[in-house]
TIVO-2410 file (N, C-alpha, C; in nm, 3 decimals):
# residues 160
REC num residu      c1      c2      c3 atome chaine
REC   1      M  -0.411   1.385   4.335     N      A
REC   1      M  -0.480   1.416   4.211    CA      A
REC   1      M  -0.448   1.312   4.107     C      A
REC   2      D  -0.551   1.273   4.035     N      A
REC   2      D  -0.537   1.176   3.928    CA      A
REC   2      D  -0.491   1.246   3.801     C      A
REC   3      E  -0.390   1.195   3.734     N      A
REC   3      E  -0.352   1.249   3.611    CA      A
REC   3      E  -0.424   1.182   3.499     C      A
REC   4      P  -0.461   1.250   3.391     N      A
REC   4      P  -0.529   1.185   3.284    CA      A
REC   4      P  -0.436   1.076   3.225     C      A
REC   5      A  -0.497   0.974   3.182     N      A
REC   5      A  -0.426   0.857   3.129    CA      A
REC   5      A  -0.351   0.902   3.002     C      A
REC   6      K  -0.223   0.877   2.994     N      A
REC   6      K  -0.145   0.921   2.879    CA      A
REC   6      K  -0.152   0.806   2.780     C      A
REC   7      Q  -0.189   0.847   2.654     N      A
REC   7      Q  -0.194   0.752   2.546    CA      A
REC   7      Q  -0.060   0.747   2.475     C      A
REC   8      A  -0.017   0.633   2.442     N      A
REC   8      A   0.107   0.614   2.369    CA      A
REC   8      A   0.088   0.687   2.230     C      A
REC   9      P   0.194   0.755   2.187     N      A
REC   9      P   0.178   0.817   2.058    CA      A
REC   9      P   0.141   0.716   1.947     C      A
REC  10      A   0.071   0.760   1.842     N      A
REC  10      A   0.033   0.675   1.736    CA      A
REC  10      A   0.166   0.626   1.673     C      A
REC  11      P   0.166   0.497   1.631     N      A
REC  11      P   0.287   0.446   1.565    CA      A
REC  11      P   0.309   0.516   1.435     C      A
REC  12      R   0.437   0.541   1.407     N      A
REC  12      R   0.473   0.607   1.277    CA      A
REC  12      R   0.493   0.495   1.177     C      A
REC  13      I   0.424   0.495   1.067     N      A
REC  13      I   0.441   0.400   0.967    CA      A
REC  13      I   0.528   0.464   0.862     C      A
REC  14      R   0.648   0.416   0.838     N      A
REC  14      R   0.738   0.465   0.742    CA      A
REC  14      R   0.704   0.419   0.602     C      A
REC  15      V   0.684   0.512   0.514     N      A
REC  15      V   0.646   0.487   0.373    CA      A
REC  15      V   0.742   0.545   0.279     C      A
REC  16      L   0.789   0.470   0.180     N      A
REC  16      L   0.866   0.524   0.069    CA      A
REC  16      L   0.780   0.520  -0.057     C      A
REC  17      L   0.755   0.636  -0.116     N      A
REC  17      L   0.682   0.647  -0.238    CA      A
REC  17      L   0.784   0.664  -0.351     C      A
REC  18      L   0.766   0.584  -0.458     N      A
REC  18      L   0.855   0.594  -0.573    CA      A
REC  18      L   0.771   0.605  -0.701     C      A
REC  19      D   0.779   0.720  -0.761     N      A
REC  19      D   0.703   0.748  -0.886    CA      A
REC  19      D   0.777   0.863  -0.957     C      A
REC  20      D   0.792   0.855  -1.090     N      A
REC  20      D   0.854   0.966  -1.164    CA      A
REC  20      D   0.759   1.083  -1.184     C      A
REC  21      D   0.633   1.067  -1.148     N      A
REC  21      D   0.535   1.169  -1.164    CA      A
REC  21      D   0.524   1.244  -1.035     C      A
REC  22      H   0.569   1.370  -1.028     N      A
REC  22      H   0.566   1.447  -0.905    CA      A
REC  22      H   0.422   1.473  -0.856     C      A
REC  23      F   0.334   1.495  -0.946     N      A
REC  23      F   0.188   1.511  -0.907    CA      A
REC  23      F   0.141   1.388  -0.832     C      A
REC  24      M   0.173   1.269  -0.885     N      A
REC  24      M   0.134   1.141  -0.818    CA      A
REC  24      M   0.195   1.128  -0.678     C      A
REC  25      L   0.316   1.173  -0.663     N      A
REC  25      L   0.385   1.168  -0.530    CA      A
REC  25      L   0.304   1.258  -0.431     C      A
REC  26      E   0.276   1.378  -0.478     N      A
REC  26      E   0.200   1.467  -0.388    CA      A
REC  26      E   0.062   1.418  -0.356     C      A
REC  27      L  -0.005   1.359  -0.460     N      A
REC  27      L  -0.139   1.302  -0.429    CA      A
REC  27      L  -0.133   1.186  -0.330     C      A
REC  28      L  -0.039   1.100  -0.347     N      A
REC  28      L  -0.026   0.985  -0.257    CA      A
REC  28      L   0.005   1.037  -0.116     C      A
REC  29      S   0.095   1.135  -0.107     N      A
REC  29      S   0.135   1.191   0.028    CA      A
REC  29      S   0.008   1.247   0.098     C      A
REC  30      D  -0.070   1.322   0.018     N      A
REC  30      D  -0.189   1.384   0.081    CA      A
REC  30      D  -0.293   1.279   0.118     C      A
REC  31      M  -0.305   1.176   0.039     N      A
REC  31      M  -0.402   1.070   0.066    CA      A
REC  31      M  -0.358   0.995   0.197     C      A
REC  32      L  -0.225   0.971   0.212     N      A
REC  32      L  -0.177   0.901   0.330    CA      A
REC  32      L  -0.202   0.984   0.454     C      A
REC  33      A  -0.181   1.119   0.441     N      A
REC  33      A  -0.198   1.209   0.554    CA      A
REC  33      A  -0.353   1.206   0.598     C      A
REC  34      D  -0.439   1.209   0.501     N      A
REC  34      D  -0.586   1.201   0.527    CA      A
REC  34      D  -0.626   1.067   0.590     C      A
REC  35      I  -0.571   0.956   0.536     N      A
REC  35      I  -0.605   0.824   0.587    CA      A
REC  35      I  -0.551   0.811   0.733     C      A
REC  36      G  -0.432   0.857   0.757     N      A
REC  36      G  -0.373   0.854   0.891    CA      A
REC  36      G  -0.458   0.931   0.993     C      A
REC  37      A  -0.497   1.055   0.953     N      A
REC  37      A  -0.575   1.140   1.043    CA      A
REC  37      A  -0.714   1.076   1.072     C      A
REC  38      A  -0.769   1.010   0.977     N      A
REC  38      A  -0.912   0.948   0.982    CA      A
REC  38      A  -0.904   0.822   1.060     C      A
REC  39      A  -0.788   0.756   1.071     N      A
REC  39      A  -0.783   0.627   1.138    CA      A
REC  39      A  -0.820   0.635   1.285     C      A
REC  40      S  -0.870   0.527   1.338     N      A
REC  40      S  -0.902   0.522   1.483    CA      A
REC  40      S  -0.826   0.405   1.547     C      A
REC  41      P  -0.732   0.439   1.633     N      A
REC  41      P  -0.678   0.566   1.666    CA      A
REC  41      P  -0.597   0.620   1.549     C      A
REC  42      P  -0.575   0.753   1.554     N      A
REC  42      P  -0.499   0.817   1.442    CA      A
REC  42      P  -0.370   0.755   1.424     C      A
REC  43      A  -0.326   0.747   1.302     N      A
REC  43      A  -0.192   0.686   1.272    CA      A
REC  43      A  -0.115   0.786   1.196     C      A
REC  44      G   0.017   0.785   1.214     N      A
REC  44      G   0.104   0.873   1.145    CA      A
REC  44      G   0.184   0.806   1.035     C      A
REC  45      F   0.189   0.870   0.926     N      A
REC  45      F   0.274   0.813   0.818    CA      A
REC  45      F   0.398   0.910   0.806     C      A
REC  46      E   0.508   0.848   0.809     N      A
REC  46      E   0.634   0.924   0.784    CA      A
REC  46      E   0.671   0.895   0.636     C      A
REC  47      V   0.643   0.991   0.548     N      A
REC  47      V   0.652   0.964   0.403    CA      A
REC  47      V   0.775   1.028   0.342     C      A
REC  48      R   0.853   0.942   0.274     N      A
REC  48      R   0.963   0.989   0.191    CA      A
REC  48      R   0.914   0.972   0.045     C      A
REC  49      A   0.918   1.076  -0.035     N      A
REC  49      A   0.879   1.064  -0.175    CA      A
REC  49      A   1.004   1.079  -0.262     C      A
REC  50      E   1.018   0.988  -0.358     N      A
REC  50      E   1.133   0.977  -0.440    CA      A
REC  50      E   1.090   0.970  -0.588     C      A
REC  51      S   1.150   1.040  -0.680     N      A
REC  51      S   1.116   1.026  -0.819    CA      A
REC  51      S   1.226   0.954  -0.893     C      A
REC  52      D   1.339   0.931  -0.840     N      A
REC  52      D   1.445   0.859  -0.900    CA      A
REC  52      D   1.474   0.725  -0.840     C      A
REC  53      A   1.457   0.615  -0.915     N      A
REC  53      A   1.461   0.480  -0.864    CA      A
REC  53      A   1.595   0.451  -0.806     C      A
REC  54      R   1.707   0.497  -0.863     N      A
REC  54      R   1.832   0.471  -0.806    CA      A
REC  54      R   1.857   0.531  -0.673     C      A
REC  55      R   1.814   0.655  -0.657     N      A
REC  55      R   1.821   0.724  -0.524    CA      A
REC  55      R   1.733   0.651  -0.423     C      A
REC  56      A   1.612   0.608  -0.469     N      A
REC  56      A   1.520   0.535  -0.381    CA      A
REC  56      A   1.583   0.408  -0.331     C      A
REC  57      L   1.655   0.336  -0.421     N      A
REC  57      L   1.721   0.207  -0.385    CA      A
REC  57      L   1.831   0.232  -0.281     C      A
REC  58      A   1.902   0.345  -0.300     N      A
REC  58      A   2.005   0.373  -0.201    CA      A
REC  58      A   1.949   0.403  -0.065     C      A
REC  59      S   1.832   0.480  -0.063     N      A
REC  59      S   1.773   0.512   0.061    CA      A
REC  59      S   1.703   0.388   0.129     C      A
REC  60      L   1.665   0.293   0.038     N      A
REC  60      L   1.603   0.174   0.094    CA      A
REC  60      L   1.707   0.099   0.172     C      A
REC  61      A   1.826   0.093   0.123     N      A
REC  61      A   1.937   0.023   0.193    CA      A
REC  61      A   1.973   0.091   0.325     C      A
REC  62      L   1.963   0.221   0.327     N      A
REC  62      L   2.004   0.296   0.457    CA      A
REC  62      L   1.898   0.296   0.557     C      A
REC  63      D   1.772   0.310   0.520     N      A
REC  63      D   1.658   0.323   0.612    CA      A
REC  63      D   1.534   0.266   0.553     C      A
REC  64      A   1.521   0.135   0.568     N      A
REC  64      A   1.416   0.059   0.507    CA      A
REC  64      A   1.277   0.104   0.563     C      A
REC  65      P   1.183   0.137   0.480     N      A
REC  65      P   1.048   0.170   0.530    CA      A
REC  65      P   0.969   0.050   0.563     C      A
REC  66      D   0.851   0.070   0.628     N      A
REC  66      D   0.758  -0.039   0.656    CA      A
REC  66      D   0.684  -0.074   0.528     C      A
REC  67      L   0.668   0.028   0.438     N      A
REC  67      L   0.584   0.009   0.314    CA      A
REC  67      L   0.649   0.081   0.204     C      A
REC  68      L   0.650   0.015   0.085     N      A
REC  68      L   0.703   0.079  -0.032    CA      A
REC  68      L   0.586   0.083  -0.130     C      A
REC  69      I   0.557   0.199  -0.182     N      A
REC  69      I   0.454   0.218  -0.289    CA      A
REC  69      I   0.531   0.254  -0.418     C      A
REC  70      C   0.523   0.174  -0.515     N      A
REC  70      C   0.615   0.191  -0.630    CA      A
REC  70      C   0.538   0.183  -0.761     C      A
REC  71      D   0.570   0.278  -0.851     N      A
REC  71      D   0.517   0.282  -0.985    CA      A
REC  71      D   0.599   0.182  -1.071     C      A
REC  72      L   0.533   0.120  -1.165     N      A
REC  72      L   0.603   0.024  -1.245    CA      A
REC  72      L   0.673   0.079  -1.370     C      A
REC  73      S   0.619   0.185  -1.419     N      A
REC  73      S   0.678   0.250  -1.542    CA      A
REC  73      S   0.745   0.374  -1.507     C      A
REC  74      M   0.879   0.362  -1.508     N      A
REC  74      M   0.966   0.478  -1.479    CA      A
REC  74      M   1.085   0.478  -1.570     C      A
REC  75      P   1.144   0.595  -1.602     N      A
REC  75      P   1.268   0.591  -1.681    CA      A
REC  75      P   1.387   0.541  -1.610     C      A
REC  76      D   1.491   0.505  -1.677     N      A
REC  76      D   1.614   0.457  -1.625    CA      A
REC  76      D   1.603   0.314  -1.563     C      A
REC  77      M   1.526   0.307  -1.455     N      A
REC  77      M   1.511   0.176  -1.384    CA      A
REC  77      M   1.359   0.163  -1.362     C      A
REC  78      D   1.297   0.064  -1.427     N      A
REC  78      D   1.152   0.052  -1.412    CA      A
REC  78      D   1.118  -0.019  -1.276     C      A
REC  79      G   0.993  -0.026  -1.247     N      A
REC  79      G   0.951  -0.089  -1.116    CA      A
REC  79      G   0.990  -0.228  -1.107     C      A
REC  80      I   0.989  -0.308  -1.213     N      A
REC  80      I   1.027  -0.443  -1.205    CA      A
REC  80      I   1.173  -0.459  -1.163     C      A
REC  81      E   1.265  -0.381  -1.231     N      A
REC  81      E   1.405  -0.383  -1.194    CA      A
REC  81      E   1.420  -0.341  -1.048     C      A
REC  82      F   1.346  -0.237  -1.010     N      A
REC  82      F   1.355  -0.186  -0.868    CA      A
REC  82      F   1.317  -0.293  -0.768     C      A
REC  83      M   1.206  -0.364  -0.799     N      A
REC  83      M   1.160  -0.472  -0.711    CA      A
REC  83      M   1.266  -0.585  -0.697     C      A
REC  84      Q   1.325  -0.621  -0.813     N      A
REC  84      Q   1.430  -0.727  -0.809    CA      A
REC  84      Q   1.547  -0.679  -0.719     C      A
REC  85      A   1.588  -0.552  -0.735     N      A
REC  85      A   1.701  -0.499  -0.656    CA      A
REC  85      A   1.662  -0.491  -0.505     C      A
REC  86      A   1.540  -0.456  -0.483     N      A
REC  86      A   1.494  -0.441  -0.338    CA      A
REC  86      A   1.486  -0.583  -0.274     C      A
REC  87      A   1.444  -0.676  -0.348     N      A
REC  87      A   1.441  -0.815  -0.301    CA      A
REC  87      A   1.580  -0.872  -0.284     C      A
REC  88      A   1.670  -0.841  -0.366     N      A
REC  88      A   1.812  -0.887  -0.355    CA      A
REC  88      A   1.879  -0.820  -0.232     C      A
REC  89      G   1.837  -0.700  -0.200     N      A
REC  89      G   1.886  -0.627  -0.085    CA      A
REC  89      G   1.820  -0.671   0.044     C      A
REC  90      G   1.723  -0.766   0.038     N      A
REC  90      G   1.657  -0.809   0.158    CA      A
REC  90      G   1.544  -0.731   0.214     C      A
REC  91      F   1.483  -0.643   0.131     N      A
REC  91      F   1.373  -0.567   0.177    CA      A
REC  91      F   1.261  -0.650   0.229     C      A
REC  92      G   1.212  -0.625   0.353     N      A
REC  92      G   1.116  -0.711   0.416    CA      A
REC  92      G   0.980  -0.641   0.443     C      A
REC  93      G   0.967  -0.520   0.405     N      A
REC  93      G   0.840  -0.448   0.425    CA      A
REC  93      G   0.736  -0.485   0.327     C      A
REC  94      G   0.625  -0.415   0.339     N      A
REC  94      G   0.510  -0.437   0.241    CA      A
REC  94      G   0.537  -0.357   0.114     C      A
REC  95      V   0.486  -0.408   0.002     N      A
REC  95      V   0.494  -0.353  -0.123    CA      A
REC  95      V   0.358  -0.335  -0.196     C      A
REC  96      M   0.331  -0.215  -0.241     N      A
REC  96      M   0.219  -0.188  -0.326    CA      A
REC  96      M   0.271  -0.140  -0.462     C      A
REC  97      L   0.220  -0.203  -0.562     N      A
REC  97      L   0.266  -0.169  -0.699    CA      A
REC  97      L   0.153  -0.089  -0.765     C      A
REC  98      L   0.191   0.019  -0.839     N      A
REC  98      L   0.095   0.104  -0.907    CA      A
REC  98      L   0.134   0.115  -1.049     C      A
REC  99      S   0.036   0.110  -1.140     N      A
REC  99      S   0.061   0.128  -1.280    CA      A
REC  99      S  -0.062   0.167  -1.364     C      A
REC 100      G  -0.041   0.243  -1.464     N      A
REC 100      G  -0.147   0.275  -1.558    CA      A
REC 100      G  -0.159   0.169  -1.665     C      A
REC 101      M  -0.070   0.068  -1.663     N      A
REC 101      M  -0.068  -0.039  -1.764    CA      A
REC 101      M  -0.186  -0.134  -1.740     C      A
REC 102      D  -0.217  -0.214  -1.833     N      A
REC 102      D  -0.331  -0.310  -1.820    CA      A
REC 102      D  -0.318  -0.403  -1.707     C      A
REC 103      S  -0.423  -0.465  -1.676     N      A
REC 103      S  -0.427  -0.558  -1.552    CA      A
REC 103      S  -0.332  -0.679  -1.568     C      A
REC 104      G  -0.312  -0.727  -1.693     N      A
REC 104      G  -0.224  -0.838  -1.715    CA      A
REC 104      G  -0.077  -0.801  -1.676     C      A
REC 105      V  -0.037  -0.686  -1.706     N      A
REC 105      V   0.098  -0.641  -1.670    CA      A
REC 105      V   0.112  -0.628  -1.523     C      A
REC 106      R   0.012  -0.568  -1.461     N      A
REC 106      R   0.007  -0.547  -1.319    CA      A
REC 106      R   0.009  -0.688  -1.247     C      A
REC 107      K  -0.066  -0.777  -1.290     N      A
REC 107      K  -0.075  -0.920  -1.226    CA      A
REC 107      K   0.066  -0.985  -1.243     C      A
REC 108      A   0.125  -0.971  -1.360     N      A
REC 108      A   0.256  -1.038  -1.390    CA      A
REC 108      A   0.361  -0.972  -1.297     C      A
REC 109      A   0.359  -0.843  -1.285     N      A
REC 109      A   0.454  -0.775  -1.196    CA      A
REC 109      A   0.432  -0.823  -1.048     C      A
REC 110      E   0.312  -0.839  -1.009     N      A
REC 110      E   0.276  -0.875  -0.876    CA      A
REC 110      E   0.333  -1.022  -0.851     C      A
REC 111      R   0.309  -1.111  -0.944     N      A
REC 111      R   0.363  -1.251  -0.930    CA      A
REC 111      R   0.513  -1.251  -0.928     C      A
REC 112      L   0.574  -1.171  -1.011     N      A
REC 112      L   0.724  -1.172  -1.012    CA      A
REC 112      L   0.781  -1.118  -0.884     C      A
REC 113      A   0.716  -1.008  -0.834     N      A
REC 113      A   0.764  -0.956  -0.705    CA      A
REC 113      A   0.753  -1.058  -0.590     C      A
REC 114      K   0.632  -1.134  -0.589     N      A
REC 114      K   0.616  -1.236  -0.489    CA      A
REC 114      K   0.717  -1.345  -0.506     C      A
REC 115      A   0.745  -1.386  -0.633     N      A
REC 115      A   0.842  -1.491  -0.658    CA      A
REC 115      A   0.979  -1.451  -0.604     C      A
REC 116      H   1.006  -1.323  -0.602     N      A
REC 116      H   1.140  -1.276  -0.544    CA      A
REC 116      H   1.134  -1.260  -0.396     C      A
REC 117      G   1.020  -1.303  -0.333     N      A
REC 117      G   1.010  -1.303  -0.185    CA      A
REC 117      G   0.959  -1.179  -0.123     C      A
REC 118      L   0.909  -1.080  -0.205     N      A
REC 118      L   0.854  -0.957  -0.147    CA      A
REC 118      L   0.715  -0.979  -0.100     C      A
REC 119      N   0.678  -0.900   0.000     N      A
REC 119      N   0.547  -0.904   0.064    CA      A
REC 119      N   0.455  -0.810  -0.010     C      A
REC 120      V   0.394  -0.851  -0.117     N      A
REC 120      V   0.315  -0.765  -0.198    CA      A
REC 120      V   0.169  -0.753  -0.154     C      A
REC 121      L   0.130  -0.630  -0.125     N      A
REC 121      L  -0.013  -0.608  -0.078    CA      A
REC 121      L  -0.108  -0.593  -0.192     C      A
REC 122      G  -0.060  -0.577  -0.310     N      A
REC 122      G  -0.148  -0.571  -0.430    CA      A
REC 122      G  -0.081  -0.486  -0.542     C      A
REC 123      A  -0.137  -0.503  -0.660     N      A
REC 123      A  -0.101  -0.421  -0.779    CA      A
REC 123      A  -0.218  -0.345  -0.819     C      A
REC 124      F  -0.214  -0.212  -0.818     N      A
REC 124      F  -0.328  -0.127  -0.841    CA      A
REC 124      F  -0.316  -0.042  -0.964     C      A
REC 125      K  -0.432  -0.010  -1.023     N      A
REC 125      K  -0.437   0.072  -1.142    CA      A
REC 125      K  -0.424   0.220  -1.092     C      A
REC 126      K  -0.335   0.294  -1.173     N      A
REC 126      K  -0.322   0.440  -1.141    CA      A
REC 126      K  -0.425   0.516  -1.214     C      A
REC 127      P  -0.476   0.615  -1.154     N      A
REC 127      P  -0.450   0.659  -1.014    CA      A
REC 127      P  -0.532   0.575  -0.917     C      A
REC 128      I  -0.467   0.536  -0.810     N      A
REC 128      I  -0.536   0.459  -0.704    CA      A
REC 128      I  -0.638   0.552  -0.631     C      A
REC 129      S  -0.754   0.505  -0.599     N      A
REC 129      S  -0.849   0.582  -0.524    CA      A
REC 129      S  -0.809   0.582  -0.373     C      A
REC 130      A  -0.866   0.679  -0.303     N      A
REC 130      A  -0.838   0.692  -0.160    CA      A
REC 130      A  -0.900   0.564  -0.090     C      A
REC 131      Q  -1.014   0.517  -0.141     N      A
REC 131      Q  -1.074   0.398  -0.078    CA      A
REC 131      Q  -0.991   0.272  -0.096     C      A
REC 132      E  -0.937   0.258  -0.221     N      A
REC 132      E  -0.844   0.142  -0.245    CA      A
REC 132      E  -0.718   0.146  -0.162     C      A
REC 133      L  -0.661   0.266  -0.148     N      A
REC 133      L  -0.544   0.286  -0.067    CA      A
REC 133      L  -0.571   0.249   0.082     C      A
REC 134      Q  -0.683   0.304   0.125     N      A
REC 134      Q  -0.720   0.280   0.268    CA      A
REC 134      Q  -0.741   0.132   0.295     C      A
REC 135      A  -0.803   0.064   0.197     N      A
REC 135      A  -0.831  -0.081   0.214    CA      A
REC 135      A  -0.701  -0.161   0.219     C      A
REC 136      A  -0.607  -0.120   0.133     N      A
REC 136      A  -0.476  -0.191   0.122    CA      A
REC 136      A  -0.397  -0.162   0.250     C      A
REC 137      L  -0.418  -0.052   0.313     N      A
REC 137      L  -0.343  -0.017   0.432    CA      A
REC 137      L  -0.412  -0.062   0.560     C      A
REC 138      A  -0.528  -0.121   0.555     N      A
REC 138      A  -0.600  -0.162   0.674    CA      A
REC 138      A  -0.523  -0.244   0.765     C      A
REC 139      A  -0.432  -0.337   0.715     N      A
REC 139      A  -0.358  -0.419   0.806    CA      A
REC 139      A  -0.259  -0.336   0.887     C      A
REC 140      L  -0.217  -0.227   0.832     N      A
REC 140      L  -0.121  -0.138   0.902    CA      A
REC 140      L  -0.181  -0.060   1.012     C      A
REC 141      L  -0.312  -0.025   0.987     N      A
REC 141      L  -0.379   0.066   1.071    CA      A
REC 141      L  -0.459   0.003   1.189     C      A
REC 142      L  -0.477  -0.126   1.184     N      A
REC 142      L  -0.555  -0.200   1.285    CA      A
REC 142      L  -0.459  -0.266   1.382     C      A
REC 143      P  -0.476  -0.257   1.511     N      A
REC 143      P  -0.396  -0.325   1.606    CA      A
REC 143      P  -0.409  -0.481   1.587     C      A
REC 144      D  -0.306  -0.550   1.623     N      A
REC 144      D  -0.312  -0.696   1.602    CA      A
REC 144      D  -0.413  -0.756   1.701     C      A
REC 145      S  -0.417  -0.707   1.819     N      A
REC 145      S  -0.518  -0.762   1.920    CA      A
REC 145      S  -0.545  -0.652   2.018     C      A
REC 146      P  -0.652  -0.665   2.096     N      A
REC 146      P  -0.682  -0.556   2.191    CA      A
REC 146      P  -0.563  -0.531   2.288     C      A
REC 147      G  -0.531  -0.406   2.306     N      A
REC 147      G  -0.426  -0.370   2.402    CA      A
REC 147      G  -0.285  -0.379   2.347     C      A
REC 148      Q  -0.274  -0.419   2.218     N      A
REC 148      Q  -0.138  -0.433   2.160    CA      A
REC 148      Q  -0.120  -0.335   2.049     C      A
REC 149      E  -0.001  -0.287   2.041     N      A
REC 149      E   0.034  -0.192   1.935    CA      A
REC 149      E   0.049  -0.263   1.803     C      A
REC 150      N   0.010  -0.198   1.695     N      A
REC 150      N   0.026  -0.257   1.565    CA      A
REC 150      N   0.173  -0.291   1.535     C      A
REC 151      S   0.203  -0.409   1.495     N      A
REC 151      S   0.340  -0.454   1.464    CA      A
REC 151      S   0.355  -0.456   1.313     C      A
REC 152      Y   0.268  -0.383   1.238     N      A
REC 152      Y   0.281  -0.387   1.093    CA      A
REC 152      Y   0.273  -0.521   1.029     C      A
REC 153      N   0.170  -0.599   1.077     N      A
REC 153      N   0.146  -0.729   1.022    CA      A
REC 153      N   0.087  -0.709   0.880     C      A
REC 154      L   0.167  -0.700   0.782     N      A
REC 154      L   0.118  -0.677   0.646    CA      A
REC 154      L   0.062  -0.802   0.591     C      A
REC 155      S  -0.046  -0.797   0.528     N      A
REC 155      S  -0.103  -0.912   0.453    CA      A
REC 155      S  -0.152  -0.866   0.321     C      A
REC 156      P  -0.142  -0.956   0.221     N      A
REC 156      P  -0.183  -0.920   0.090    CA      A
REC 156      P  -0.329  -0.885   0.071     C      A
REC 157      V  -0.359  -0.799  -0.019     N      A
REC 157      V  -0.495  -0.759  -0.054    CA      A
REC 157      V  -0.519  -0.834  -0.189     C      A
REC 158      S  -0.623  -0.910  -0.194     N      A
REC 158      S  -0.653  -0.988  -0.315    CA      A
REC 158      S  -0.753  -0.913  -0.402     C      A
REC 159      G  -0.756  -0.953  -0.529     N      A
REC 159      G  -0.862  -0.902  -0.616    CA      A
REC 159      G  -0.821  -0.769  -0.686     C      A
REC 160      K  -0.701  -0.737  -0.690     N      A
REC 160      K  -0.667  -0.612  -0.753    CA      A
REC 160      K  -0.591  -0.636  -0.883     C      A
***
């Protein structure tokens, strides 16, 4: 008897969400779940949501995610300080910056994060739409080549 071909489980893409707004954390978590379910083949996101930058920095050192989605405007430690500390700690995953601030501030933050050696996928206006998030994550969701598993080849998204 022939057994049905077993498919390898979808790769789990580890994501750390950092935002002091709990509603935004829930919204992003839900959007990631929807995007992962709609991907072909389906992809899984292992999401950790954090509202405190110092706790997020500690968790980043212990278990670095594949992707960091970070708000720029937070109390105690803003997104810029967080990015500097993440870069100093050797974070090598992808970074998406989110902010309700004007585009000049977002672009400056993106340039600064890149100057610190971070792999920035883009700086986006809050609230980010599901379509923008999906487009930014496309590199994570597409295999590198036929028959190969995605190795999280993150590449920057331009024009944001």
